[in-house]
TORKEDREN-404864 format. One record per atom (N, C-alpha, C, O, CB): residue number from 0; atom name; x, y, z. Coordinates in pm, whole numbers, always signed. Glycine has a CB too. Layout:
<rs>
R doke kolba     c1     c2     c3
R  NUM    CA      X      Y      Z
...
</rs>
This chain:
<rs>
R doke kolba     c1     c2     c3
R    0     N  +9600  +9519 +10104
R    0    CA  +9728  +9585 +10028
R    0     C  +9851  +9595 +10080
R    0     O  +9951  +9601 +10008
R    0    CB  +9709  +9712  +9996
R    1     N  +9857  +9597 +10256
R    1    CA  +9957  +9611 +10341
R    1     C +10045  +9515 +10323
R    1     O +10160  +9559 +10317
R    1    CB  +9921  +9618 +10463
R    2     N +10036  +9400 +10311
R    2    CA +10100  +9275 +10317
R    2     C +10184  +9262 +10150
R    2     O +10293  +9205 +10138
R    2    CB  +9968  +9144 +10354
R    3     N +10123  +9313 +10056
R    3    CA +10177  +9350  +9915
R    3     C +10285  +9460  +9945
R    3     O +10393  +9450  +9887
R    3    CB +10052  +9409  +9808
R    4     N +10267  +9545 +10016
R    4    CA +10356  +9660 +10033
R    4     C +10468  +9655 +10097
R    4     O +10567  +9724 +10073
R    4    CB +10303  +9750 +10084
R    5     N +10453  +9557 +10198
R    5    CA +10538  +9493 +10274
R    5     C +10633  +9411 +10227
R    5     O +10747  +9410 +10274
R    5    CB +10482  +9435 +10347
R    6     N +10592  +9334 +10126
R    6    CA +10672  +9236 +10115
R    6     C +10751  +9292  +9979
R    6     O +10842  +9233  +9922
R    6    CB +10592  +9091 +10110
R    7     N +10702  +9404  +9947
R    7    CA +10796  +9463  +9822
R    7     C +10907  +9540  +9900
R    7     O +10962  +9600  +9807
R    7    CB +10706  +9578  +9706
R    8     N +10958  +9567  +9987
R    8    CA +11067  +9634 +10051
R    8     C +11146  +9569 +10155
R    8     O +11105  +9471 +10217
R    8    CB +11021  +9743 +10103
R    9     N +11263  +9626 +10174
R    9    CA +11354  +9497 +10289
R    9     C +11314  +9529 +10406
R    9     O +11247  +9631 +10425
R    9    CB +11536  +9495 +10305
R   10     N +11347  +9447 +10501
R   10    CA +11310  +9409 +10652
R   10     C +11334  +9551 +10737
R   10     O +11249  +9578 +10822
R   10    CB +11419  +9271 +10717
R   11     N +11418  +9620 +10722
R   11    CA +11442  +9728 +10801
R   11     C +11405  +9873 +10702
R   11     O +11443  +9987 +10726
R   11    CB +11606  +9714 +10856
R   12     N +11343  +9840 +10619
R   12    CA +11256  +9958 +10569
R   12     C +11120  +9963 +10623
R   12     O +11065  +9878 +10693
R   12    CB +11242  +9954 +10420
R   13     N +11065 +10094 +10573
R   13    CA +10930 +10095 +10650
R   13     C +10805 +10196 +10540
R   13     O +10806 +10294 +10465
R   13    CB +10966 +10184 +10834
R   14     N +10706 +10090 +10596
R   14    CA +10582 +10203 +10509
R   14     C +10495 +10200 +10613
R   14     O +10485 +10136 +10718
R   14    CB +10491 +10149 +10344
R   15     N +10407 +10326 +10531
R   15    CA +10279 +10360 +10659
R   15     C +10209 +10471 +10554
R   15     O +10254 +10547 +10469
R   15    CB +10347 +10449 +10858
R   16     N +10084 +10440 +10603
R   16    CA  +9974 +10547 +10545
R   16     C +10013 +10678 +10568
R   16     O +10096 +10696 +10658
R   16    CB  +9832 +10535 +10607
R   17     N  +9977 +10761 +10514
R   17    CA  +9990 +10913 +10526
R   17     C  +9912 +10975 +10497
R   17     O  +9945 +11094 +10498
R   17    CB +10069 +10969 +10475
R   18     N  +9765 +10948 +10454
R   18    CA  +9660 +10996 +10366
R   18     C  +9562 +10877 +10349
R   18     O  +9567 +10766 +10403
R   18    CB  +9718 +11047 +10225
R   19     N  +9486 +10921 +10273
R   19    CA  +9319 +10852 +10303
R   19     C  +9395 +10732 +10197
R   19     O  +9386 +10612 +10220
R   19    CB  +9120 +10966 +10231
R   20     N  +9459 +10780 +10096
R   20    CA  +9504 +10678  +9972
R   20     C  +9652 +10691  +9966
R   20     O  +9714 +10614  +9892
R   20    CB  +9437 +10718  +9813
R   21     N  +9713 +10777 +10034
R   21    CA  +9878 +10794 +10036
R   21     C  +9948 +10713 +10148
R   21     O  +9922 +10713 +10268
R   21    CB  +9922 +10954 +10062
R   22     N +10047 +10640 +10077
R   22    CA +10144 +10562 +10160
R   22     C +10303 +10631 +10148
R   22     O +10344 +10693 +10050
R   22    CB +10142 +10397 +10101
R   23     N +10372 +10607 +10263
R   23    CA +10458 +10659 +10222
R   23     C +10602 +10539 +10286
R   23     O +10616 +10498 +10401
R   23    CB +10438 +10820 +10269
R   24     N +10677 +10512 +10185
R   24    CA +10793 +10421 +10224
R   24     C +10894 +10498 +10221
R   24     O +10920 +10595 +10151
R   24    CB +10822 +10301 +10142
R   25     N +10967 +10428 +10337
R   25    CA +11106 +10516 +10360
R   25     C +11213 +10405 +10358
R   25     O +11205 +10321 +10447
R   25    CB +11113 +10611 +10520
R   26     N +11302 +10395 +10278
R   26    CA +11428 +10305 +10255
R   26     C +11550 +10353 +10257
R   26     O +11602 +10451 +10204
R   26    CB +11429 +10245 +10141
R   27     N +11594 +10255 +10338
R   27    CA +11752 +10287 +10350
R   27     C +11840 +10279 +10209
R   27     O +11801 +10212 +10113
R   27    CB +11820 +10174 +10456
R   28     N +11962 +10354 +10207
R   28    CA +12062 +10342 +10097
R   28     C +12005 +10266  +9978
R   28     O +12036 +10152  +9943
R   28    CB +12191 +10271 +10147
R   29     N +11919 +10346  +9924
R   29    CA +11880 +10340  +9766
R   29     C +11900 +10453  +9689
R   29     O +11882 +10564  +9738
R   29    CB +11741 +10311  +9742
R   30     N +11935 +10438  +9573
R   30    CA +11963 +10537  +9490
R   30     C +11839 +10563  +9406
R   30     O +11750 +10477  +9407
R   30    CB +12082 +10504  +9412
R   31     N +11823 +10690  +9324
R   31    CA +11663 +10697  +9266
R   31     C +11681 +10575  +9173
R   31     O +11575 +10513  +9183
R   31    CB +11607 +10860  +9171
R   32     N +11746 +10522  +9104
R   32    CA +11728 +10437  +9013
R   32     C +11703 +10290  +9101
R   32     O +11644 +10206  +9033
R   32    CB +11854 +10445  +8911
R   33     N +11724 +10263  +9190
R   33    CA +11656 +10152  +9305
R   33     C +11532 +10152  +9320
R   33     O +11457 +10059  +9289
R   33    CB +11694 +10165  +9442
R   34     N +11483 +10313  +9397
R   34    CA +11389 +10358  +9406
R   34     C +11274 +10328  +9313
R   34     O +11175 +10272  +9360
R   34    CB +11422 +10458  +9414
R   35     N +11278 +10361  +9187
R   35    CA +11234 +10380  +9076
R   35     C +11179 +10242  +9042
R   35     O +11062 +10221  +9008
R   35    CB +11332 +10438  +8989
R   36     N +11293 +10132  +9057
R   36    CA +11245  +9999  +9037
R   36     C +11184  +9950  +9133
R   36     O +11106  +9858  +9108
R   36    CB +11332  +9915  +9007
R   37     N +11194  +9984  +9227
R   37    CA +11114  +9920  +9368
R   37     C +10936  +9956  +9296
R   37     O +10838  +9882  +9295
R   37    CB +11168 +10046  +9570
R   38     N +10951 +10081  +9250
R   38    CA +10776 +10149  +9249
R   38     C +10782 +10061  +9102
R   38     O +10685  +9986  +9105
R   38    CB +10731 +10385  +9240
R   39     N +10840 +10046  +9006
R   39    CA +10809  +9984  +8916
R   39     C +10718  +9842  +8962
R   39     O +10600  +9818  +8937
R   39    CB +10931  +9970  +8847
R   40     N +10814  +9762  +9037
R   40    CA +10739  +9606  +9106
R   40     C +10632  +9644  +9166
R   40     O +10538  +9576  +9125
R   40    CB +10824  +9514  +9227
R   41     N +10594  +9734  +9256
R   41    CA +10485  +9789  +9308
R   41     C +10414  +9799  +9251
R   41     O +10310  +9740  +9279
R   41    CB +10483  +9873  +9352
R   42     N +10423  +9893  +9110
R   42    CA +10285  +9897  +9017
R   42     C +10259  +9799  +8947
R   42     O +10142  +9791  +8909
R   42    CB +10276  +9995  +8923
R   43     N +10348  +9698  +8906
R   43    CA +10294  +9613  +8839
R   43     C +10231  +9502  +8933
R   43     O +10161  +9427  +8865
R   43    CB +10387  +9570  +8747
R   44     N +10233  +9472  +9046
R   44    CA +10217  +9401  +9161
R   44     C +10050  +9478  +9189
R   44     O  +9960  +9396  +9207
R   44    CB +10361  +9429  +9286
R   45     N +10024  +9577  +9192
R   45    CA  +9904  +9609  +9213
R   45     C  +9830  +9656  +9078
R   45     O  +9725  +9717  +9099
R   45    CB  +9908  +9705  +9318
R   46     N  +9857  +9643  +8976
R   46    CA  +9796  +9611  +8840
R   46     C  +9765  +9512  +8841
R   46     O  +9662  +9495  +8776
R   46    CB  +9858  +9621  +8734
R   47     N  +9804  +9426  +8886
R   47    CA  +9784  +9245  +8903
R   47     C  +9664  +9241  +8940
R   47     O  +9577  +9191  +8869
R   47    CB  +9876  +9152  +9019
R   48     N  +9637  +9300  +9071
R   48    CA  +9552  +9268  +9183
R   48     C  +9388  +9302  +9080
R   48     O  +9377  +9396  +9001
R   48    CB  +9595  +9390  +9349
R   49     N  +9286  +9206  +9108
R   49    CA  +9167  +9209  +9064
R   49     C  +9090  +9241  +9203
R   49     O  +9108  +9174  +9305
R   49    CB  +9131  +9077  +8984
R   50     N  +9019  +9332  +9197
R   50    CA  +8920  +9381  +9318
R   50     C  +8785  +9343  +9271
R   50     O  +8758  +9345  +9151
R   50    CB  +8924  +9552  +9351
R   51     N  +8677  +9302  +9383
R   51    CA  +8566  +9300  +9335
R   51     C  +8458  +9376  +9478
R   51     O  +8430  +9372  +9597
R   51    CB  +8543  +9137  +9282
R   52     N  +8438  +9427  +9377
R   52    CA  +8321  +9596  +9435
R   52     C  +8215  +9492  +9497
R   52     O  +8184  +9378  +9464
R   52    CB  +8215  +9741  +9260
R   53     N  +8162  +9598  +9626
R   53    CA  +8022  +9544  +9663
R   53     C  +7928  +9528  +9553
R   53     O  +7937  +9610  +9461
R   53    CB  +7956  +9630  +9761
R   54     N  +7836  +9437  +9547
R   54    CA  +7727  +9432  +9432
R   54     C  +7726  +9441  +9291
R   54     O  +7633  +9458  +9212
R   54    CB  +7656  +9513  +9448
R   55     N  +7889  +9423  +9269
R   55    CA  +7947  +9393  +9156
R   55     C  +8010  +9238  +9145
R   55     O  +8127  +9228  +9109
R   55    CB  +8046  +9496  +9139
R   56     N  +7940  +9130  +9173
R   56    CA  +8006  +9006  +9207
R   56     C  +8098  +8947  +9088
R   56     O  +8187  +8866  +9115
R   56    CB  +7897  +8904  +9248
R   57     N  +8065  +9004  +8903
R   57    CA  +8081  +8923  +8810
R   57     C  +8196  +9029  +8725
R   57     O  +8242  +9006  +8613
R   57    CB  +7930  +8874  +8738
R   58     N  +8228  +9153  +8815
R   58    CA  +8317  +9226  +8789
R   58     C  +8440  +9296  +8837
R   58     O  +8430  +9396  +8908
R   58    CB  +8270  +9273  +8763
R   59     N  +8533  +9256  +8807
R   59    CA  +8679  +9264  +8873
R   59     C  +8710  +9401  +8873
R   59     O  +8634  +9455  +8792
R   59    CB  +8799  +9182  +8796
R   60     N  +8789  +9485  +8927
R   60    CA  +8806  +9589  +8895
R   60     C  +8965  +9596  +8902
R   60     O  +9024  +9511  +8968
R   60    CB  +8725  +9674  +8968
R   61     N  +9040  +9704  +8830
R   61    CA  +9188  +9711  +8851
R   61     C  +9221  +9818  +8943
R   61     O  +9131  +9897  +8967
R   61    CB  +9265  +9732  +8722
R   62     N  +9332  +9835  +8998
R   62    CA  +9359  +9963  +9082
R   62     C  +9479  +9983  +8989
R   62     O  +9520  +9908  +8901
R   62    CB  +9387  +9951  +9267
R   63     N  +9528 +10104  +9032
R   63    CA  +9704 +10168  +8945
R   63     C  +9720 +10238  +9103
R   63     O  +9652 +10239  +9206
R   63    CB  +9701 +10335  +8745
R   64     N  +9844 +10293  +9060
R   64    CA  +9933 +10310  +9133
R   64     C +10034 +10461  +9113
R   64     O +10124 +10422  +9039
R   64    CB  +9996 +10185  +9117
R   65     N +10054 +10582  +9138
R   65    CA +10124 +10644  +9120
R   65     C +10205 +10672  +9240
R   65     O +10158 +10643  +9350
R   65    CB +10073 +10722  +9062
R   66     N +10362 +10742  +9226
R   66    CA +10435 +10739  +9294
R   66     C +10547 +10863  +9314
R   66     O +10651 +10833  +9256
R   66    CB +10466 +10633  +9266
R   67     N +10553 +10954  +9360
R   67    CA +10658 +11059  +9376
R   67     C +10764 +11015  +9477
R   67     O +10739 +10948  +9577
R   67    CB +10595 +11194  +9422
R   68     N +10890 +11061  +9440
R   68    CA +10979 +10992  +9463
R   68     C +11085 +11111  +9509
R   68     O +11092 +11215  +9443
R   68    CB +11008 +10898  +9346
R   69     N +11175 +11087  +9636
R   69    CA +11274 +11200  +9674
R   69     C +11376 +11124  +9718
R   69     O +11364 +11006  +9752
R   69    CB +11230 +11309  +9782
R   70     N +11485 +11195  +9718
R   70    CA +11594 +11081  +9809
R   70     C +11672 +11205  +9898
R   70     O +11701 +11315  +9851
R   70    CB +11739 +10965  +9682
R   71     N +11693 +11171 +10005
R   71    CA +11743 +11233 +10136
R   71     C +11909 +11276 +10100
R   71     O +11997 +11205 +10051
R   71    CB +11728 +11108 +10277
R   72     N +11914 +11405 +10140
R   72    CA +12051 +11467 +10120
R   72     C +12107 +11457 +10273
R   72     O +12047 +11412 +10371
R   72    CB +12045 +11637 +10055
R   73     N +12219 +11504 +10265
R   73    CA +12240 +11510 +10431
R   73     C +12181 +11616 +10516
R   73     O +12169 +11588 +10635
R   73    CB +12383 +11524 +10465
R   74     N +12141 +11731 +10475
R   74    CA +12102 +11816 +10557
R   74     C +11942 +11828 +10504
R   74     O +11887 +11936 +10481
R   74    CB +12199 +11947 +10556
R   75     N +11878 +11696 +10488
R   75    CA +11731 +11720 +10460
R   75     C +11686 +11723 +10601
R   75     O +11755 +11710 +10702
R   75    CB +11653 +11605 +10365
R   76     N +11556 +11743 +10592
R   76    CA +11485 +11746 +10708
R   76     C +11372 +11652 +10670
R   76     O +11349 +11608 +10557
R   76    CB +11443 +11891 +10753
R   77     N +11301 +11628 +10785
R   77    CA +11150 +11518 +10728
R   77     C +11070 +11598 +10688
R   77     O +11000 +11548 +10601
R   77    CB +11055 +11421 +10839
R   78     N +11045 +11703 +10710
R   78    CA +10932 +11803 +10656
R   78     C +10975 +11815 +10499
R   78     O +10897 +11788 +10408
R   78    CB +10932 +11971 +10744
R   79     N +11107 +11859 +10479
R   79    CA +11123 +11886 +10345
R   79     C +11139 +11754 +10253
R   79     O +11120 +11757 +10131
R   79    CB +11243 +11976 +10333
R   80     N +11176 +11632 +10327
R   80    CA +11165 +11499 +10235
R   80     C +10997 +11485 +10191
R   80     O +10951 +11442 +10086
R   80    CB +11223 +11344 +10337
R   81     N +10930 +11536 +10306
R   81    CA +10748 +11483 +10264
R   81     C +10695 +11604 +10161
R   81     O +10605 +11580 +10081
R   81    CB +10612 +11482 +10439
R   82     N +10749 +11715 +10169
R   82    CA +10712 +11845 +10054
R   82     C +10773 +11751  +9933
R   82     O +10692 +11727  +9844
R   82    CB +10812 +12036 +10081
R   83     N +10901 +11697  +9916
R   83    CA +10953 +11689  +9791
R   83     C +10853 +11573  +9734
R   83     O +10799 +11568  +9624
R   83    CB +11118 +11657  +9791
R   84     N +10845 +11470  +9860
R   84    CA +10769 +11341  +9787
R   84     C +10631 +11402  +9702
R   84     O +10586 +11360  +9595
R   84    CB +10711 +11215  +9922
R   85     N +10570 +11538  +9804
R   85    CA +10425 +11568  +9808
R   85     C +10454 +11611  +9657
R   85     O +10400 +11536  +9576
R   85    CB +10355 +11689  +9933
R   86     N +10517 +11699  +9610
R   86    CA +10535 +11768  +9500
R   86     C +10569 +11659  +9392
R   86     O +10486 +11635  +9305
R   86    CB +10639 +11876  +9520
R   87     N +10671 +11601  +9394
R   87    CA +10653 +11471  +9260
R   87     C +10529 +11395  +9280
R   87     O +10503 +11329  +9179
R   87    CB +10785 +11339  +9259
R   88     N +10456 +11383  +9359
R   88    CA +10341 +11279  +9353
R   88     C +10239 +11368  +9264
R   88     O +10197 +11324  +9157
R   88    CB +10275 +11228  +9519
R   89     N +10193 +11522  +9325
R   89    CA +10158 +11589  +9270
R   89     C +10186 +11639  +9098
R   89     O +10107 +11685  +9016
R   89    CB +10173 +11644  +9352
R   90     N +10334 +11606  +9088
R   90    CA +10343 +11614  +8915
R   90     C +10292 +11483  +8886
R   90     O +10191 +11497  +8816
R   90    CB +10511 +11636  +8836
R   91     N +10313 +11378  +8906
R   91    CA +10228 +11240  +8853
R   91     C +10109 +11235  +8859
R   91     O +10056 +11160  +8777
R   91    CB +10250 +11125  +8913
R   92     N +10029 +11302  +8943
R   92    CA  +9869 +11305  +8927
R   92     C  +9863 +11385  +8837
R   92     O  +9754 +11360  +8786
R   92    CB  +9775 +11347  +9041
R   93     N  +9923 +11492  +8765
R   93    CA  +9894 +11562  +8655
R   93     C  +9929 +11470  +8531
R   93     O  +9903 +11502  +8415
R   93    CB  +9968 +11695  +8658
R   94     N  +9977 +11378  +8560
R   94    CA  +9998 +11271  +8455
R   94     C  +9958 +11127  +8517
R   94     O  +9851 +11105  +8572
R   94    CB +10159 +11271  +8404
R   95     N +10041 +11051  +8502
R   95    CA +10020 +10917  +8538
R   95     C +10205 +10836  +8546
R   95     O +10284 +10857  +8454
R   95    CB  +9897 +10845  +8397
R   96     N +10235 +10769  +8640
R   96    CA +10335 +10690  +8657
R   96     C +10440 +10711  +8771
R   96     O +10407 +10713  +8889
R   96    CB +10390 +10690  +8545
R   97     N +10520 +10720  +8744
R   97    CA +10646 +10769  +8869
R   97     C +10720 +10919  +8801
R   97     O +10743 +10949  +8684
R   97    CB +10806 +10611  +8887
R   98     N +10744 +10996  +8927
R   98    CA +10811 +11103  +8913
R   98     C +10903 +11115  +9050
R   98     O +10876 +11096  +9169
R   98    CB +10712 +11218  +8883
R   99     N +11013 +11152  +8985
R   99    CA +11107 +11161  +9091
R   99     C +11131 +11314  +9130
R   99     O +11111 +11393  +9038
R   99    CB +11240 +11090  +9049
R  100     N +11179 +11375  +9272
R  100    CA +11166 +11513  +9292
R  100     C +11270 +11590  +9258
R  100     O +11357 +11572  +9343
R  100    CB +11139 +11540  +9410
R  101     N +11305 +11665  +9179
R  101    CA +11424 +11752  +9161
R  101     C +11409 +11902  +9196
R  101     O +11309 +11952  +9249
R  101    CB +11466 +11743  +9020
R  102     N +11512 +11961  +9163
R  102    CA +11501 +12132  +9258
R  102     C +11427 +12168  +9116
R  102     O +11325 +12228  +9149
R  102    CB +11697 +12261  +9318
R  103     N +11430 +12162  +9007
R  103    CA +11320 +12188  +8883
R  103     C +11220 +12188  +8919
R  103     O +11165 +12298  +8927
R  103    CB +11306 +12108  +8777
R  104     N +11168 +12107  +8947
R  104    CA +11021 +12037  +9001
R  104     C +11018 +12138  +9111
R  104     O +10965 +12243  +9075
R  104    CB +11017 +11848  +9060
R  105     N +11047 +12137  +9196
R  105    CA +11044 +12262  +9340
R  105     C +11019 +12397  +9248
R  105     O +10921 +12467  +9277
R  105    CB +11237 +12282  +9456
R  106     N +11104 +12435  +9138
R  106    CA +11086 +12578  +9111
R  106     C +10968 +12573  +9025
R  106     O +10889 +12665  +9047
R  106    CB +11211 +12653  +9044
R  107     N +10935 +12494  +8939
R  107    CA +10822 +12490  +8869
R  107     C +10661 +12508  +8961
R  107     O +10562 +12574  +8931
R  107    CB +10840 +12351  +8797
R  108     N +10682 +12436  +9058
R  108    CA +10603 +12473  +9197
R  108     C +10594 +12613  +9225
R  108     O +10479 +12643  +9258
R  108    CB +10670 +12412  +9324
R  109     N +10677 +12712  +9223
R  109    CA +10724 +12794  +9257
R  109     C +10800 +12806  +9452
R  109     O +10798 +12909  +9520
R  109    CB +10621 +12872  +9203
R  110     N +10835 +12721  +9479
R  110    CA +10935 +12707  +9601
R  110     C +11037 +12615  +9588
R  110     O +11005 +12520  +9516
R  110    CB +10871 +12669  +9723
R  111     N +11156 +12612  +9636
R  111    CA +11253 +12505  +9653
R  111     C +11248 +12464  +9767
R  111     O +11220 +12547  +9852
R  111    CB +11378 +12531  +9627
R  112     N +11271 +12334  +9807
R  112    CA +11297 +12300  +9923
R  112     C +11432 +12267  +9943
R  112     O +11502 +12298  +9847
R  112    CB +11220 +12210  +9958
R  113     N +11504 +12202 +10059
R  113    CA +11586 +12168 +10100
R  113     C +11736 +12262 +10060
R  113     O +11741 +12350  +9974
R  113    CB +11567 +12044 +10070
R  114     N +11834 +12223 +10134
R  114    CA +11939 +12289 +10122
R  114     C +12005 +12272  +9979
R  114     O +12033 +12374  +9916
R  114    CB +12018 +12253 +10227
R  115     N +12028 +12161  +9932
R  115    CA +12088 +12138  +9804
R  115     C +11958 +12169  +9642
R  115     O +11979 +12146  +9523
R  115    CB +12148 +11955  +9826
R  116     N +11847 +12220  +9704
R  116    CA +11794 +12282  +9608
R  116     C +11837 +12380  +9526
R  116     O +11875 +12476  +9593
R  116    CB +11716 +12313  +9644
R  117     N +11848 +12399  +9411
R  117    CA +11907 +12509  +9319
R  117     C +11812 +12606  +9250
R  117     O +11856 +12694  +9177
R  117    CB +11985 +12444  +9210
</rs>
């Protein structure tokens, strides 16, 4: 999986495992639209993988990917970015797919994060 993730981002971008099944992608100079396009390509690549589980040699399983996206503002802290991405990911886990963080999402969860959250 790491090779797939690594080839999906630019050379100077960063990907790391941040939980048992969670990964963080840190990309420079991308808009929300660019980030969503990257995630859509990743989702498609992951869904195309066929995984054979131990003891099930004749049955291939597929994987899915959910993504929470946040974009850094000039005054963003790393803690705010992680929290915003986690809030967006939690919103996706309630459904499916890709969700970008917004101030409204922060309010819906009972707290806003970051200087620019209104």
